[in-house]
N, C-alpha and C positions, 0 to 999 in steps of 0.2 A: 097839207094837210097830205097824209098819204093815203095813195089809190087802195081802195078795197081788196081791186086785183093782186095788189102783191104781197097782200098775207096771203096769195095759197102756195102749195108747195104742189105739184100734180108726179106722184110717183108713176117712172115708166116702169112697169113691172108688167116687162112683156119679155119673154125669150128670143127677138130675133131685129137688128136693126131694122128692117121692111117695117114691122109692127110698130118699133119708136118714131120711126122716120115719119109715117104714119101722122099720129098722135103730134110729133114732134110740129110740123105741117101745120096743123089743126088749133093747136093750144098757144103756140110762139105770139109772144106780146099780149096775150088774153090772160096769163097767168104769172105771177109772181117768181116763181124756178120749177127748173124741174131736177127730182130726186133720184138718181142712176141707184139702183140695188145692187147685190151682189149676183142677182141672176142675169141679169143684162149684163153686165161687166165682166163677167167670165167669159158669157159666149164674143163678146163684141171689143172686150181689152179699156184702152183710153180712145180708139178711136170714134167709139159713142159719143164721148164729150165735146168732142172736136166738129162733130157731124150737128150737135144742136145749137155749135155757139155759133154755127155756119145760117144759122137762119135766122139770126138775129140776138140780141141784147137780154135774152130772159135767162137769167144765172141758172150755174147748177149747181145741186148738192148732193155730193157721193159719200152714197152712207154704206159705205163699206164695215160697219161696226169693228173697228179693229179692235183685236185684244190679245196678245200676246205679250214677249218680254220686253221690256224697253227698247233695248236694240235694235231688234226686226222693227217694232213700231217706230222707232224713230226716221229707219230710211224707207218704209212704206210710204210715212206722212212729207217726205225726204222730196218722193218722187210722184205722189198726190202734187202737191205746193206747184209744181215745173205744168199742172195742167189748168191752170186758169180756175177750178171753181171756189165757189165761194165759201161753201157749208162743205166739211167731212166731221163724220164721226167714229168717237173712241170709246168704248163700255169703258164705263167707271171702273168695274168690277172689285178688286182686290188689292190695286198696286197703286199707289200716289205716284210711283215712282214713273211707270209707264206713262201718265197721263201728262207728266213732267216733260219728259223726253219728248212727247211727241207735238208740245207746245213748243217747245226750245226747236225741232226740227221745222213746224212751218213756218217761224221766224217771222211771224206777222202777214205772210203771203196769201193764211185763207183762215177762216176763223173755226177752232176745234168745237164740234157740244161733244158732251158725257152725255154717253144712255145710262138712264137711271135704272128705270126697270119698266121691260117691255109690256107695252099696252095687252098685249097678251094674254101676262100673266096673271093670276088668279092670286088669293091670299091663302088659298089652300095650295096653290105652289110653292109660296113663297113657304109654309109650312114644313110642307111634305120634302124640300130642298133642305130642310136641316137650321133654317135661322130660328134666331131668337125668338122666344112670342113678343118680345115690342115691336117686332116689324110685321110679324105676318098677324096682328091685330090690330095694326093699324099701317098700313104699308107706307103710307107718307113720312114716316118716322123714317124706314130705308130709304127713298127719295132724297129728303132733307140731308142725308148723311150722306149719300153719295153725290149731291148736288153741291154742297162745301167741300166735298172731296175735288170736283173740276173746277169749284173757284179757287180754291187753292191753287191750284196746279197753273191756274192762266187761260181756262178755257173759256171761249165766249158765252157760253150758255149750254144748255142741256138739251134732253130731249125726254119730255115727260106727257103724262095724258092733260086732259082740259082738268079733271077734277080735283088734280095737284099744284097747280101753275098758280093760281092763287095765294098761296102760300109760299111759293116759291117767289114772287115779285113782291111777298112782304117784306121777304129773311132778306131776299139777294134785288134790291130792286134795277139797279143795274147790271142783270144776267138776260142776255136773249132766253127767250122759252119756246122752241119747238115742240107743237102738239098735235101728235098720230091719233088714230081714235076716234076721227071727227062722220059724225054721219048730218047732213041739212035735216032741218024741222020735219023735208018733207020724204025722210027717205026711211025705213024703218033699218034697225044694228041686227039681224040676225045672218052674223059671221063670225069668225074668231075674236072679234077686239071684245075682250070684257070691258073696258073703264072705259067709254066714249060720252061723248060731248056733241051737242050742237055749235056750228061754224061761230053762232052769237053768243051763247053761252059761254065758248072758250075765248073770243075778244073781250067779253066784260069783264075776264077772270084774268087778259094781263096777256095773253098769249101775244107772240109774236110773229108766227108763223101758223100755218094749219098745215098739216099732211093731208090731202085730201085725194085719193083715190078711185074706189070705185063707185063712186055716184055721180063722177065725171066719166070718165071711161066708159060705163055699161049707161051709158043713158044714150038714145037717139042722136042724139044732137050736142055729143063733146063742149064742144064752144057756147051753147046755149046753156048748160046745166052749170058753165064755167062761171057765166056771167049772172046766174042766178044766185049761185052760193057769193059773188060778190052783191049782189044787193043784200043776201040775207049779212054779212059782216054789216056793209054800209048802215044798215040799219038799225045797228046792235050797238046799246049802250056803250061806250068805252071806260076802261078804269081811271077811277081819279090821279092814280101816281103812275102810269104805264110806264 
């Protein structure tokens, strides 16, 4: 049976190694994975991954959201594969060739996730960006279209909101679903995330991993907050066909 803490991906959304190391010390072994994004990686580079590994076997998710010509993305993924991370992200964007090049460069050494639609994006944002009416009146259509692109290219899964994950799992049962925009039932969602769900709701809908930052990072006791979230996950009804 899967340990509830292993669902939790904690983003190290801090600007320095010192702040990141403080959180890694406190949370290593109490969550499933640490996520390293652009801010921290630009400041510290690949050494930040080595630092996380030095504190134990908690996995690393390198969330750089690559989006460039296929040759450039291919070379970037080949470099990432040398770091020993579990997940890395590539924008689905408009080019299947970019996703295919990324998967080929990974060579099975890491799992690639396609980024469908960021959870900070609203239907009005989609409309204003010039998408067809079918996509901004029902954003799940755009998520499914991009998920199909990622699946066809050989990605291991996608990043999508908890409101869309149930449909993703029905359509692509063996696809990994990583869900940001998670807010525990005991915390409000007064921030920049537009499409949010609770940990229990997301797991019940079929999410495999939950990206949970502020509720843990901003708590008086981050470790206790992570344990409380794990308890909420443990109590959630699991999907019939995960």
